[in-house]
N, C-alpha and C positions, 0 to 999 in steps of 0.2 A: 169674328170681324176684327181687323187690326185697330189698334188704338190710334188716336190722333198722332201721338209721338212716333209710332211706328211708321205712319204715313209720311211724316216729316223725314224721318231717318231714311226711308226708302225713296225720297225724292218725289213723292206724289203731291206733296204740299210744300211750298217753298219755306226754307229756313235759313237763318243767318248763323251759320256754324262758325264757331271759334275753336273747336277742338273735335277731332275724330280719331279713334283708334279701333282696335278689333273688339273691344269690350263695351265702350260707351262713346257717346257724343256729347257736346255741349253746344247749345244754340241760344240766342237771345229770345227772351219772351216778348210777345207783342203787347203785353200789358206790364210794363216795368214799374217797380217801385222807385228805382233810381237808374241813372245811366249805367249801362253795361249789365243790367240784371239778366243773369244767365241761368239756364236749367241744365244740369248734368243728368243724362238719361242713359240707362243701360240699353244696349241694343236688344236684349232679351226683354220680352214683355213679362215684367214681374209686377204684380199688382201693389204689393206692400213691402216696404223696405225690410220688414222683419222676416220676409220670405226669401231674401236675397242670399245667395251663397256668400259666406264670410269673405272669400277672396274677391268676389265682385264688388261687395260693399266696400271693402278696403280700397280697391282700385278707384271706385267712384268718389270716395271721399278724398283720396290723393289728388284726383283730377280737380275736384271742387276747391281744394287748397291752392292748387296752381292758378285756377281762375280767380280765386279770391285775392291772391297776390297781385295778379295782373289788374284787377279792378282797382285795388289800392294804388297801384302805380299809375294807371291811366286816369282815374277820376278823383283820387285823393279824398275819399270819405273818411270820417273819424274812425269808423269800424267797418268791417265786412261781415255781414250776417250770413248765416246758413240755416235754412229752414227745410225740413222734410214734412210736408203736410199731406199731400196726395189726395186732396178732395176733388180737385178739378178734372184730372185725367187718371183713369185707373192703370197707370204705368209709373212705376217708381221714378221719382225725380227729386233732385236736390236744388232748391233755390239758392243762388249765391248773388248777393247784391250789396252795394254800399249803403250804409245808414249813418246818420249823424245823431240819432237818439232812438230810444225804444219806440217812439211814436212812428218812426219810419218802418216798423215791422208789420204795419197794418195793411193787409191786402186790399181793404176797401179804398185805400189811397192810390191804388195803381193807376197809371196814366193810360186810359183806354183809347185815346185818340192821338197817339204819337205818330208822327209821319214816317213813311218808309225811308225817307232821306235821312232823318235823324237816327233811326235804327241802324241804317247802313253805316253812318258816321261812327256810331258807338261800336259797332262790330269791327270796323277797321282799326279804330283806336285800341280796342281790346286785343285784337290779333297782333298788333304791333307791340303791345306790352308783353304778350305771351312770348313772342319771338325775342324781345330784348331780355327777357328773364331766362332765355336759354332753353326753352321747351322745344322738344323735337317733334311733338305731335300737335298739329294745329289744323284749323278749318281749311 
């Protein structure tokens, strides 16, 4: 059975994509820790990041770095965090989000009731920052 992320990638479930290429995609989470909180997800269903081919892992982290720069540009946090936890969905993903302190790394603080309109605004702002930074691959 396909994972939730595969269903999003395949268009069966809506997603706010900010990046798409032949190896991975990046889309906003519906429970963000901060504005622009993005998940970088390989197209292939890989359960754990340690099982990823080194080339794919490298590519995903490079995409995460690009997304991180765009989050910094678009939303101005003190830092941009990257977390690979993998407990929520058994499909490798990298969380990339702004944080102003270590307290901001707590997933229990995720905004569960963010509006669709706000997520759409964040996605547009992030796409614009990715374009401004000169990226060729986008949502």
